[in-house]
C-alpha positions in Angstrom: 0.0 0.0 0.0 2.9 2.4 0.8 4.4 1.7 -2.6 1.3 2.8 -4.3 1.2 6.0 -2.2 4.8 6.6 -3.0 4.2 6.1 -6.7 1.2 8.5 -6.7 3.3 11.1 -4.8 6.1 10.7 -7.4 3.6 11.3 -10.2 2.2 14.3 -8.4 5.7 15.7 -8.0 6.4 15.2 -11.6 3.1 16.8 -12.5 4.1 19.9 -10.5 7.4 20.1 -12.3 5.7 19.8 -15.6 3.3 22.6 -14.7 6.2 24.8 -13.7 8.0 23.7 -16.9 5.2 25.0 -19.1 5.9 28.5 -17.8 9.7 28.2 -17.6 9.9 27.0 -21.2 8.6 30.4 -22.3 11.3 32.2 -20.4 14.5 30.1 -20.8 17.8 30.8 -22.2 16.4 31.0 -25.7 16.0 34.7 -24.9 19.7 35.0 -25.8 19.0 33.7 -29.3 16.2 36.3 -29.6 18.5 39.1 -28.3 21.4 38.3 -30.6 19.2 37.7 -33.6 17.2 40.9 -32.9 20.5 42.9 -32.7 21.7 41.2 -35.9 18.5 42.3 -37.7 19.1 45.8 -36.4 22.7 45.9 -37.6 21.6 44.6 -41.0 18.9 47.2 -41.4 21.2 50.0 -40.2 23.8 48.9 -42.7 21.3 48.8 -45.5 20.2 52.3 -44.5 23.8 53.6 -44.4 24.7 52.1 -47.8 21.5 53.4 -49.4 22.1 56.9 -48.1 25.7 56.7 -49.4 24.3 55.5 -52.8 26.4 52.3 -52.5 25.3 48.9 -53.7 23.8 46.9 -50.9 25.4 43.4 -50.8 23.2 40.4 -51.0 25.1 39.1 -48.0 23.6 41.7 -45.7 20.1 40.8 -46.8 20.8 37.0 -46.4 22.2 37.7 -42.9 19.1 39.6 -41.9 16.9 36.9 -43.2 18.8 34.2 -41.3 18.5 36.2 -38.1 14.7 36.5 -38.8 14.5 32.7 -39.3 16.3 32.1 -36.1 13.7 34.2 -34.2 10.8 32.4 -36.0 12.3 29.0 -35.2 12.9 30.0 -31.6 9.2 31.1 -31.3 8.1 27.7 -32.7 10.5 26.0 -30.2 8.8 27.9 -27.4 5.4 26.7 -28.5 6.4 23.1 -28.9 8.1 23.2 -25.5 4.9 24.4 -23.9 3.0 21.7 -25.6 5.5 19.1 -24.4 5.0 20.1 -20.8 1.2 20.4 -21.2 1.0 16.8 -22.5 3.3 15.5 -19.7 1.1 17.3 -17.2 -2.1 15.7 -18.7 -0.4 12.3 -18.6 0.4 12.7 -14.9 -3.1 13.9 -14.3 -4.5 10.8 -16.0 -2.2 8.6 -13.9 -3.3 10.3 -10.7 -7.0 10.0 -11.6 -6.6 6.3 -12.5 -5.4 5.5 -9.0 -4.2 2.1 -8.0 -5.7 0.1 -10.8 -5.3 1.5 -14.3 -7.8 0.2 -16.8 -6.9 -0.5 -20.4 -8.6 2.7 -21.7 -6.9 4.8 -19.0 -3.5 3.2 -19.9 -4.2 4.0 -23.6 -4.9 7.6 -22.7 -1.7 7.8 -20.6 0.3 6.3 -23.4 -1.2 8.7 -25.9 -0.2 11.7 -23.8 3.3 10.2 -23.4 3.7 9.7 -27.1 2.5 13.3 -27.9 4.9 14.7 -25.2 7.8 12.8 -26.8 6.9 14.1 -30.3 6.7 17.7 -29.0 10.0 17.2 -27.2 11.6 16.1 -30.5 10.2 19.0 -32.3 11.4 21.4 -29.6 14.9 20.0 -29.8 15.0 20.4 -33.6 13.6 23.9 -33.5 16.2 24.8 -30.9 19.1 23.4 -32.9 17.8 25.0 -36.1 17.3 28.4 -34.3 20.9 28.3 -33.0 22.2 27.2 -36.5 20.4 30.1 -38.2 21.7 32.6 -35.6 25.3 31.4 -36.1 24.9 31.5 -39.9 23.6 35.1 -39.6 26.5 36.1 -37.2 29.1 34.4 -39.4 27.9 36.0 -42.6 27.5 39.5 -41.2 30.9 39.3 -39.6 32.4 38.0 -42.8 30.8 41.0 -44.7 32.2 43.5 -42.2 35.7 42.0 -42.0 36.3 41.2 -45.7 33.9 43.1 -47.9 32.9 46.4 -46.2 
C-alpha cells in the first residue's frame, strides 16, 4: 500500500514540475538567441540604410544575414510553442495517472500512453527547433561578420 502512495506522490511531484516547466519553457535561455538575432537584424537594417544613403550597392550578403536572423527568431518562437505543448501533454499524462489511481484500466492506460507519445513528439520538435534556431543565428552572425571583416 505504501508503494502505491509513493508512486502517486512521485507522479504528483512530476506533474508539479511539468506545470512549472510550461511557464519556464517560455522564459528560458532562448532569450539569448532572440536578443542576438534581434540585434543582428538591427545591424543589417542600419547597414542597408547607411549604404542606401551613401548611394552604395547593398550586398546580398547583408540581406541574407538579416533573413537568417529572422528565421532564427521564428524557429525559436516555434520551439517555445512546442516546449509548452511538451509540458502540457506531460502534465495531462500525470493527471490521468493520478485519476486512474491504483488500478489502471486498459482505456486509462491508452490515454496515458497517448499523452506520453504526444509529449515525446513535441520534445523532439522542440529540440529540432532549438538546434535550427541556433544554427540560423550562427549563420547570420558568421555571414554579417564576414561581410564587415572582408567586404565592407
